SENU-821727 format. One record per residue (C-alpha): x negated, y negated, z negated; residue in three letters. Coordinates in nm, 2 decimals. Each point is the difference from the previous one (the first is absolute). Last residue first. Example, Ala and Ser with C-alpha at 12.3 -4.5 7.8 and 13.67 -1.06 7.14 Angstrom:
<recs>
x,y,z,type
-1.37,0.11,-0.71,SER
0.14,0.34,-0.07,ALA
</recs>
This chain:
<recs>
x,y,z,type
-7.93,-11.75,-9.39,THR
-0.29,-0.13,-0.22,SER
0.08,0.22,-0.29,GLN
-0.01,0.32,0.22,SER
-0.34,-0.10,0.14,THR
-0.15,-0.06,-0.35,ALA
0.13,0.34,-0.12,GLU
-0.15,0.17,0.30,GLN
-0.33,-0.17,-0.06,LEU
0.01,0.10,-0.37,LEU
0.08,0.37,0.08,LEU
-0.27,0.00,0.27,GLN
-0.26,-0.12,-0.24,ILE
0.10,0.26,-0.26,ALA
-0.01,0.27,0.26,THR
-0.35,-0.10,0.09,GLU
-0.10,0.00,-0.36,ARG
0.12,0.35,-0.05,THR
0.25,0.19,-0.22,ASP
0.23,-0.30,-0.05,SER
0.20,-0.13,-0.29,ARG
0.22,-0.31,-0.04,LYS
-0.04,-0.26,-0.27,TRP
0.14,-0.19,-0.29,PHE
0.26,0.26,-0.07,PHE
0.34,-0.07,-0.16,GLU
0.01,0.26,-0.28,THR
0.30,0.21,-0.11,LYS
-0.03,0.27,0.26,PRO
-0.37,0.06,-0.07,HIS
-0.22,0.09,0.30,GLU
-0.31,-0.21,-0.09,LEU
-0.05,-0.26,-0.27,LEU
0.16,0.21,-0.28,MET
-0.32,-0.01,-0.19,LEU
-0.01,0.38,0.02,GLN
0.06,-0.02,0.37,LYS
-0.29,-0.24,0.04,LEU
-0.23,0.23,-0.19,ILE
0.11,0.30,0.20,GLY
-0.04,-0.17,0.34,ARG
-0.35,-0.09,-0.11,ILE
-0.08,0.35,-0.10,ASP
0.15,0.15,0.32,ASP
-0.22,-0.21,0.22,ASN
0.11,-0.34,0.13,MET
-0.11,-0.09,0.35,ARG
0.23,-0.29,0.03,CYS
0.19,-0.26,-0.20,LEU
0.20,-0.25,0.20,VAL
0.09,-0.35,-0.10,THR
0.25,-0.23,0.17,ALA
0.01,-0.36,0.11,GLY
0.22,-0.31,-0.05,GLY
-0.25,-0.21,-0.19,VAL
0.17,0.08,-0.33,ASP
0.00,0.37,0.09,ARG
-0.38,-0.01,0.04,VAL
-0.03,-0.18,-0.33,LYS
0.21,0.27,-0.17,ASN
-0.21,0.27,0.16,ALA
-0.31,-0.17,-0.13,LEU
0.13,-0.02,-0.35,ARG
0.12,0.36,0.00,ILE
-0.34,0.13,0.13,MET
-0.20,-0.21,-0.25,VAL
0.22,0.12,-0.29,GLY
-0.06,0.37,0.11,VAL
-0.37,-0.08,0.02,PHE
-0.01,-0.12,-0.36,THR
0.21,0.30,-0.11,SER
-0.26,0.26,0.11,GLY
-0.12,0.16,0.32,PHE
-0.10,0.34,0.11,TYR
-0.10,0.20,0.31,GLU
-0.08,-0.30,0.22,VAL
-0.22,0.00,0.31,HIS
0.26,0.02,0.27,THR
0.26,-0.19,-0.19,PHE
0.08,-0.26,0.27,ASP
0.21,-0.29,-0.12,ILE
0.17,-0.16,0.29,ILE
0.13,-0.35,-0.03,LEU
0.21,-0.23,0.22,ASN
0.02,-0.38,0.03,ARG
-0.35,-0.12,0.09,VAL
-0.05,-0.33,0.20,ALA
0.23,-0.18,-0.25,ASN
-0.31,-0.16,-0.17,ASN
0.10,0.10,-0.36,MET
0.01,0.38,0.07,PHE
-0.38,0.04,0.01,GLN
-0.01,-0.18,-0.34,ARG
0.15,0.32,-0.15,TYR
-0.30,0.20,0.12,ILE
-0.24,-0.24,-0.17,GLU
0.19,0.01,-0.32,ASN
0.03,0.38,0.01,TYR
-0.38,0.03,0.04,ALA
-0.06,-0.21,-0.31,ASP
0.26,0.20,-0.19,ARG
-0.16,0.33,0.10,LEU
-0.34,-0.12,-0.11,GLU
0.14,-0.11,-0.33,GLY
0.17,0.33,-0.05,ASP
-0.33,0.19,0.06,ARG
-0.01,0.25,0.29,VAL
-0.15,0.34,-0.06,SER
0.31,0.20,-0.08,LYS
0.16,-0.19,0.29,PHE
-0.14,0.23,0.27,ASP
-0.20,-0.17,0.26,ARG
0.04,-0.20,0.32,VAL
0.36,-0.12,-0.07,PRO
0.14,-0.06,0.34,THR
0.21,-0.31,0.06,VAL
0.14,-0.05,0.35,ILE
0.14,-0.35,0.05,LEU
0.26,-0.01,0.28,ILE
0.07,-0.31,0.20,ASP
-0.21,0.12,0.29,GLY
-0.21,0.28,-0.13,HIS
-0.19,-0.14,-0.29,THR
-0.28,0.16,-0.20,VAL
-0.05,0.04,-0.37,CYS
-0.26,0.23,-0.17,GLU
0.05,0.02,-0.37,PHE
-0.18,0.07,-0.33,ALA
-0.36,-0.12,0.05,ASP
0.15,-0.28,0.20,SER
0.10,-0.06,0.36,ASN
0.22,-0.26,0.16,TYR
0.09,-0.02,0.37,ALA
0.16,-0.27,0.21,MET
</recs>
C-alpha cells in the first residue's frame, strides 16, 4: 500500500512503511501536515504495517509540528510492536534533533534508531524482526 501527498511519499517494504517528505517543511502548511499525518497513522491500523522509516533525503529544516508528528508516529509504531528508524539526516537535521534532546542525549529514551541509508534502515528493521521471532 502506498500513500502520496504534496508533503510525503509513502511506500511499503514488507511490514515497513517508508515515509519520505518530498519537500522542505518551510513550505508545508500545518493543516496539510496534519492531514498527511492522519493518513499515515491509518496505515498502522490494519496490522499489515508495523515498522516505520522516515527518510530525510529532501529535508533541510522542520518545525515543531513535524516533531510532534514524528513522536506520535513513533509511539504508534511502538504500540503495534514495531520500531522506527530515521535515515539520511544531514547535519542540520541531526543538530535540530540534538538540540531538542531527541537524539543522542543520555537522559532521553529515544523513540527511534538512526541509519545513514534507507537500505541500512531496512536491514536494521529486518534483523530486529528476526531476533524477536527467535
